[in-house]
N, C-alpha and C positions, 0 to 999 in steps of 0.2 A: 710663168707668172699665167695669170687667170686671164678671162676678158674683162671688159668695163661693164659694169651692171648697177642697178638700181633695183634693190629688195626691198618690198614693203609688206611688213608684218602688220596685220591688226588682227580684232576678234572677228570670229564669225557671225556673219548678220544673220537672220532669221530667214530670210529671203535672199535673192542674188541684189547685191548693189552695183551690176554692169550699168543698167541704163543711167542712173545719176552717177558714175563714173565715166560714163562717153561724153556726156553733157559737157564736163569742167574740163576734159581733154580738148574736146572739141572748140573751147574759149583759149585753149592755147595752140592752136593750129593742129590737132592730133586728130584723125577720126578713126570709128571703128571700122565704118563700109570703108571698102576701097571707093579711089575716084572714079571710076569709070565701070568697075561692075557691079556696083551698086548693094555690095554686101559686104557680111566681114568674114574674113577669113582665119578658117580653122586648119592648122598642120596636123595633116595623118601621122601615122610613125614613120612613112617614109619621105615627112619633110615636103610631101606634096601639099599644096594650097586646097582646103574644101570648100565652097561657099555656102554661107549659110545667113537665113534671117537673123537681126540682133535679136528679137523674138524668143528664137530657138537656142541661140547659142546660152542668153541669159536664163533659159528656163533651164538648160544643160549642168551650166554652172550652179543654178540652184539643187540639183541634186544631189551635188556634192560625190560622184560614183569615180573618179577621174580626174585625175591631172588633164589639163588641158594644154595646147598652147597655142595662142592667136597671135597675130597681125594688127597692130595699130598704125596707122598710114598718116603720112605729112605731106605725100603726092602718090601721083600712080606707081612712080619707080624709088620712092625713098620708103621705108618702112621700119619700129622697130619690134623686135620677137618679144613677147609676154608669155612666159609659161605661169601658170598659173593653177595653183596645188592647195590642197585642204588638208588640214593636219587634225590626227584624231583629240590634240587638246583644244579644240575649237580656235583653230588660228587660220587665217586663209595668208598665203602668201602670195605674190607676185613680183617673179624679176624679170628687172628690163634688160635686154640683153642691148648694150649703147656699140659695139663695135662694128665701123663703116658709118656710122653718122657724122656730120660735122660739129663742130662744137656747140656752135651756134643751137642745133637740133637739140644735143645734149641737154642744153638748158632747156630748151622748152619741155624735154621730158622731166627732168627734173624737178620744174616749175609745177607740171602738170600735177606728179605723183605728188609734193606737198601741197597743193592747194586742195586735191581730191583727200588726202589724209584728214584736212582741217574741216570739207565741206561737209562729208558723210559723215550720215549719224553712227558710224560703226569706230570704236576706239581704236586707236592706232597705236603699236605698241613701238615698233620702230621704222625707222626707213634709212637703210644704209645708201649711200653715195659712193660708190667705187669708179672713178673714171678712169684710172689708172692700170686697173686691174691688179690689186697688189697684193687680192686678199680672192677666196674663193666663196660664193653667196652661201654654202654649205656652212662656212666655218661659222654663220653668224645667229646657225641654228641653238645652238648650245646657251647663249646669252640670253635669246629672246622666245626660245620656247619653254628651256627647262631651267631658266636662273642658272647655269653654269657660267662659264669662264668666257670673258670676250676673244674674240681673234686675235692670234697674236701679233697682226697689224693695224694699223688703224688705216680707215681709209681715206677719203677725201673731209667726207662728213658724214655726222650720224642724227639724226633728229629720232628722241627716242623718250619715252616716260620716262622720270624723274629716277627711278630706284632706276631704270638698264643704266641711263646717263651716268648717275653715282657709279655703279658696278664698272662703269668702263672709265673714269678717271682715275680710278683706285690703281688701275695695272698699267694707263698709259698717261704718265705725265707728259706736260709739254701742250694740253689741251687747254680751250677755253670754253666756258659754257655759258649758253646766252637762253632766255626763256624763250620761247618761241610761240606760236599759235596756238592755239587746241590743246594748251597744257602738254605739247611736245617744248623738250629741252634740246637744242641748236649745240653740239659739238665738234669743233673744226680744229685744227691746229694752231697754235698760239703766233704763230710764225710758218705762214703758207709755204710750202714744199715747191 
């Protein structure tokens, strides 16, 4: 079993959208700056937190030279780890790892990601929500990046562009499709697990 996660695929913006995303997340009780240290935290290759000003982090993300892993904060002791990567096909991917969070914190992360996917001026391809960790985040790359096949097991929900949603519906019976905001369609089991 994989870790619980939310994976957000979106088109690459001309400039980093970190500042706009941070504003939306803040409205959902999730801060980019550590509440005590007052700076963003980037994880280095050893997993140690390196403090960084938000402006510098935004600049680094805008360079698109390497993946970065950052923390978002609920409190000084509670964080969600976010692996931020770029694909050469013009797509940005953020994977939020949900392990160790309480169910209400997971709800806040999901709400923040969905709100940001609608609020930002960058088209979202898909948001994959897998609270149970029944799939692996990379399982979704084929479908969202390369128009390939959907992952073998459907997670808790998917919000996606219509062509992606329709492809999932073809291979995963028993799903309901509802029109959402921002031109996205939400897929979820017709009978929740």
